[in-house]
C-alpha positions as CSV (number, residue, x, y, z in Angstrom):
1,M,75.3,-109.6,-15.8
2,L,73.0,-106.5,-15.4
3,I,69.4,-107.4,-15.5
4,D,66.4,-105.0,-15.3
5,K,64.6,-106.8,-12.6
6,N,61.7,-104.4,-12.7
7,N,60.8,-105.8,-16.1
8,W,58.8,-109.0,-15.5
9,T,59.6,-110.6,-18.9
10,T,63.3,-109.8,-18.6
11,F,63.3,-111.0,-15.0
12,L,61.8,-114.4,-16.0
13,N,64.0,-114.9,-19.0
14,N,67.2,-114.2,-17.0
15,L,66.2,-115.6,-13.6
16,D,68.9,-118.4,-13.7
17,K,71.5,-115.7,-14.7
18,I,70.8,-113.2,-12.0
19,E,73.5,-113.3,-9.3
20,Q,71.8,-113.5,-5.9
21,A,68.4,-113.9,-7.4
22,P,65.6,-112.7,-5.1
23,H,64.0,-115.5,-3.1
24,A,60.9,-113.5,-2.4
25,I,58.7,-111.9,-5.2
26,L,55.7,-109.7,-4.6
27,L,53.2,-109.4,-7.5
28,I,50.8,-106.4,-7.2
29,S,47.6,-105.9,-9.2
30,N,43.9,-105.2,-8.9
31,Y,43.3,-107.8,-11.5
32,T,43.1,-111.3,-9.8
33,N,43.1,-113.2,-13.1
34,L,46.2,-111.3,-14.2
35,L,48.1,-112.3,-11.0
36,E,47.1,-115.9,-11.7
37,N,48.6,-115.7,-15.2
38,K,51.8,-114.2,-13.8
39,I,52.0,-117.1,-11.3
40,K,51.7,-119.5,-14.3
41,E,54.4,-117.7,-16.2
42,F,56.7,-117.9,-13.3
43,L,56.1,-121.7,-12.9
44,N,56.5,-122.3,-16.6
45,N,59.9,-120.8,-16.4
46,F,61.3,-123.9,-14.7
47,N,62.3,-126.8,-16.8
48,H,63.1,-129.0,-13.9
49,K,60.9,-130.5,-11.2
50,Y,59.6,-128.3,-8.5
51,E,57.4,-128.7,-5.4
52,I,54.5,-126.2,-5.0
53,F,53.1,-125.0,-1.7
54,L,50.0,-123.0,-2.3
55,Y,48.0,-121.0,0.3
56,D,45.4,-118.3,0.1
57,I,45.0,-115.9,3.1
58,L,41.3,-115.7,2.2
59,D,41.0,-119.3,3.2
60,K,39.5,-118.8,6.7
61,N,40.5,-122.3,7.7
62,L,44.2,-121.4,7.6
63,S,45.4,-120.6,11.1
64,K,48.7,-119.0,11.9
65,Q,50.0,-122.1,13.6
66,E,49.1,-124.3,10.7
67,F,50.7,-121.9,8.3
68,I,54.0,-121.8,10.2
69,Q,54.0,-125.5,10.4
70,E,53.6,-125.8,6.7
71,V,56.4,-123.3,6.1
72,N,58.7,-125.2,8.4
73,K,58.3,-128.2,6.2
74,L,60.5,-126.3,3.7
75,Y,63.3,-126.6,6.1
76,F,63.0,-130.0,7.6
77,S,61.3,-132.2,4.9
78,S,63.3,-134.1,2.4
79,F,62.7,-133.1,-1.2
80,S,65.2,-135.3,-3.0
81,N,63.1,-135.5,-6.2
82,Y,62.8,-131.7,-6.5
83,Q,65.4,-129.1,-7.2
84,T,63.2,-126.1,-6.4
85,K,60.4,-125.4,-3.9
86,I,57.9,-122.7,-4.7
87,F,55.8,-121.3,-1.9
88,I,52.8,-119.3,-3.2
89,L,51.0,-117.0,-0.8
90,K,47.9,-115.2,-2.3
91,N,46.2,-112.1,-1.0
92,I,48.9,-111.4,1.6
93,E,47.3,-108.0,2.4
94,N,44.6,-109.8,4.3
95,A,47.1,-111.5,6.6
96,H,47.0,-110.7,10.3
97,I,50.0,-108.6,11.5
98,S,51.2,-111.5,13.7
99,L,51.3,-113.9,10.8
100,L,53.2,-111.4,8.7
101,N,55.7,-110.8,11.5
102,A,56.2,-114.6,11.8
103,F,56.6,-114.8,8.0
104,L,59.1,-112.0,8.0
105,K,61.5,-114.2,10.1
106,I,61.3,-116.8,7.4
107,L,62.1,-114.3,4.7
108,E,65.1,-113.2,6.6
109,D,66.5,-116.7,6.7
110,P,64.8,-118.5,3.7
111,P,65.3,-122.3,3.0
112,N,67.7,-123.2,0.3
113,S,66.4,-123.5,-3.3
114,T,63.0,-121.9,-2.4
115,Y,61.1,-119.1,-4.0
116,F,58.3,-117.2,-2.1
117,L,55.8,-115.8,-4.6
118,L,53.3,-113.4,-2.9
119,T,50.3,-111.6,-4.4
120,T,48.4,-108.6,-3.2
121,K,46.1,-105.9,-4.5
122,S,47.9,-103.1,-2.7
123,Q,51.5,-102.7,-1.4
124,N,50.3,-100.1,1.2
125,L,48.4,-102.9,3.1
126,I,51.5,-104.9,3.8
127,I,54.1,-104.1,6.4
128,S,57.1,-102.3,4.9
129,T,59.6,-104.8,6.3
130,V,58.0,-107.6,4.3
131,V,57.9,-105.5,1.1
132,S,61.5,-104.5,1.5
133,R,62.6,-108.2,1.4
134,C,60.8,-108.8,-1.9
135,Q,61.4,-108.1,-5.6
136,V,58.3,-106.1,-6.4
137,F,56.4,-106.1,-9.7
138,W,53.3,-104.0,-10.4
139,F,50.8,-104.9,-13.0
140,N,48.2,-102.3,-14.1
141,E,45.3,-102.0,-16.5
142,F,47.6,-101.8,-19.5
143,D,49.3,-105.0,-18.5
144,Q,45.8,-106.6,-18.2
145,Q,44.9,-105.5,-21.7
146,K,48.2,-106.7,-23.1
147,D,47.6,-110.1,-21.5
148,I,44.1,-110.4,-22.9
149,K,45.1,-109.4,-26.4
150,K,48.0,-111.8,-26.4
151,K,45.5,-114.6,-25.5
152,L,43.0,-113.5,-28.1
153,D,45.6,-113.3,-30.8
154,K,46.7,-116.9,-30.0
155,W,43.0,-118.0,-30.0
156,K,42.0,-116.2,-33.1
157,K,43.5,-113.4,-35.1
158,S,41.2,-110.4,-35.5
159,H,41.5,-106.7,-36.3
160,Y,39.3,-106.1,-33.3
161,N,41.3,-108.0,-30.7
162,L,42.8,-104.7,-29.4
163,V,39.3,-103.3,-28.9
164,Y,38.1,-106.5,-27.2
165,S,41.1,-106.3,-24.8
166,K,40.0,-102.8,-23.8
167,I,36.3,-103.6,-23.3
168,F,36.3,-107.0,-21.6
169,P,37.7,-107.7,-18.1
170,N,39.3,-111.1,-19.0
171,F,39.9,-113.5,-21.8
172,E,37.2,-116.0,-20.8
173,I,34.4,-113.3,-20.9
174,A,35.8,-111.9,-24.2
175,V,35.7,-115.3,-25.9
176,N,32.2,-116.1,-24.7
177,A,31.0,-112.8,-26.1
178,I,32.7,-112.4,-29.4
179,E,31.8,-116.0,-30.5
180,N,28.4,-114.4,-31.2
181,V,29.7,-111.8,-33.7
182,S,31.7,-111.7,-36.9
183,D,34.4,-109.4,-38.1
184,E,32.3,-108.7,-41.2
185,D,29.4,-107.3,-39.1
186,L,31.9,-105.3,-37.0
187,K,33.4,-103.8,-40.1
188,K,29.9,-102.7,-41.2
189,L,29.3,-101.2,-37.8
190,E,32.5,-99.3,-38.1
191,S,31.6,-98.1,-41.5
192,F,28.2,-96.9,-40.5
193,F,29.6,-95.3,-37.4
194,H,32.0,-93.3,-39.6
195,D,29.0,-91.9,-41.5
196,L,26.8,-91.4,-38.5
197,I,26.4,-87.7,-38.9
198,K,25.7,-87.9,-42.6
199,N,23.4,-90.9,-42.5
200,K,22.1,-91.8,-39.0
201,T,19.3,-93.8,-40.7
202,K,21.5,-96.4,-42.2
203,F,23.3,-96.7,-38.8
204,L,20.1,-97.3,-36.9
205,I,18.6,-99.7,-39.6
206,F,21.9,-101.7,-39.3
207,L,21.5,-102.0,-35.6
208,N,17.9,-102.9,-35.8
209,K,18.6,-105.7,-38.3
210,T,21.8,-106.9,-36.7
211,L,21.2,-106.8,-33.0
212,T,20.1,-110.0,-31.3
213,K,19.8,-111.2,-27.7
214,E,23.0,-113.1,-28.2
215,N,25.2,-110.4,-29.8
216,A,23.8,-107.2,-28.4
217,F,26.2,-107.2,-25.4
218,V,29.3,-107.1,-27.7
219,F,27.9,-104.6,-30.2
220,I,26.8,-102.1,-27.4
221,K,30.1,-102.5,-25.6
222,I,32.0,-101.7,-28.8
223,L,29.7,-98.7,-29.5
224,L,30.4,-97.4,-25.9
225,F,34.0,-97.7,-26.6
226,Y,33.7,-95.8,-29.8
227,F,31.7,-93.0,-28.3
228,K,33.9,-92.8,-25.2
229,S,36.9,-92.5,-27.5
230,I,35.3,-89.6,-29.3
231,F,34.6,-88.0,-25.9
232,L,38.2,-88.5,-24.9
233,D,39.5,-87.4,-28.3
234,N,41.7,-90.5,-28.7
235,M,39.9,-92.7,-31.2
236,K,42.8,-92.6,-33.7
237,K,45.3,-93.5,-31.0
238,N,43.3,-96.3,-29.6
239,L,42.3,-98.0,-32.9
240,N,45.3,-97.0,-34.9
241,Y,43.3,-95.4,-37.7
242,S,44.9,-93.5,-40.6
243,K,44.6,-89.7,-40.9
244,K,42.1,-90.1,-43.8
245,N,39.4,-91.4,-41.5
246,K,36.8,-88.9,-40.4
247,F,34.8,-89.5,-37.3
248,P,31.5,-88.1,-36.3
249,V,31.6,-84.8,-34.5
250,L,29.2,-84.8,-31.6
251,N,28.8,-82.3,-28.8
252,F,29.2,-83.1,-25.2
253,K,25.5,-83.3,-24.4
254,K,24.7,-85.8,-27.2
255,I,27.6,-88.0,-26.3
256,T,26.6,-88.0,-22.7
257,N,23.0,-88.9,-23.6
258,I,24.2,-91.6,-25.9
259,L,26.4,-93.1,-23.2
260,Q,23.6,-93.1,-20.7
261,T,21.2,-94.7,-23.2
262,A,23.6,-97.4,-24.2
263,H,24.5,-98.2,-20.6
264,K,20.8,-98.5,-19.8
265,F,20.2,-100.8,-22.7
266,L,23.2,-102.9,-21.7
267,S,21.9,-103.2,-18.1
268,S,18.5,-104.3,-19.4
269,L,19.9,-107.2,-21.2
270,N,20.2,-109.2,-18.0
271,S,16.5,-108.8,-17.3
272,N,13.6,-111.0,-18.5
273,E,12.1,-108.3,-20.6
274,N,11.2,-108.9,-24.2
275,F,14.4,-108.2,-26.2
276,N,12.7,-106.7,-29.2
277,V,10.9,-104.3,-27.0
278,Q,14.2,-103.3,-25.3
279,K,15.9,-102.9,-28.7
280,S,13.1,-100.8,-30.1
281,A,13.2,-98.5,-27.1
282,F,17.0,-98.1,-27.4
283,L,16.8,-97.3,-31.1
284,V,14.0,-94.8,-30.7
285,R,16.0,-93.0,-28.0
286,M,19.1,-93.0,-30.2
287,N,17.2,-91.6,-33.1
288,I,15.9,-88.7,-30.9
289,I,19.4,-88.0,-29.5
290,L,21.0,-88.0,-33.0
291,S,18.4,-85.7,-34.6
């Protein structure tokens, strides 16, 4: 049976059908939380009992000798209650070359019924002989966004989950932030944003009335996304708007000034300054830029 092993979902769904399934799997991504999710997906793929051996190279207390001793348990220990053994090694790019060379020998002659699941931020930081013995999967920013949106849709359906997945680094931060806003307010923001050029006053009055210490982070992040989308000329593509929608036409200088002002306001939210003073300064600056 031919399986596209470079597609993670297909790989998982057909793992038990793949002839000579790879015993070593390398997961690559700059997003640590995404790698953690992929490990969970891999473990959830097994219906029978399995034994997990979990190690992180960033654990400074893990010596080469101790590591090899632990791996050797896969060969010599009895696991009568478990059909499968899964050895998880995180941040392998930080491993010393001597440890990698020792680990390489294990990959060349792996224990029966054992999977080695390795994670790294960069393939280039691992010796090629280790990489060549692994089935490699890369996960990029798009995969991260898909993962966040999937979780958000499961948590609560919203028209804005696609936007949230693009502006927040992970699901937990997204949930904590968007609990302070309503879809109704976001629809109003979207509507006023559409008419920004025609009626900036309504836009600014809405922000003045709606922004609070609790929800400002979300609203400003979304505004930044909108303005950046205009700047990149891909608003329609990102938010799947219809052709009838008209967006404000702003020149490069105004958009740049708006982005700088919004970022400055966003950064100030972490300070102990009076929020109303911060908000007023932001809105006054926006009024000047949009004039």
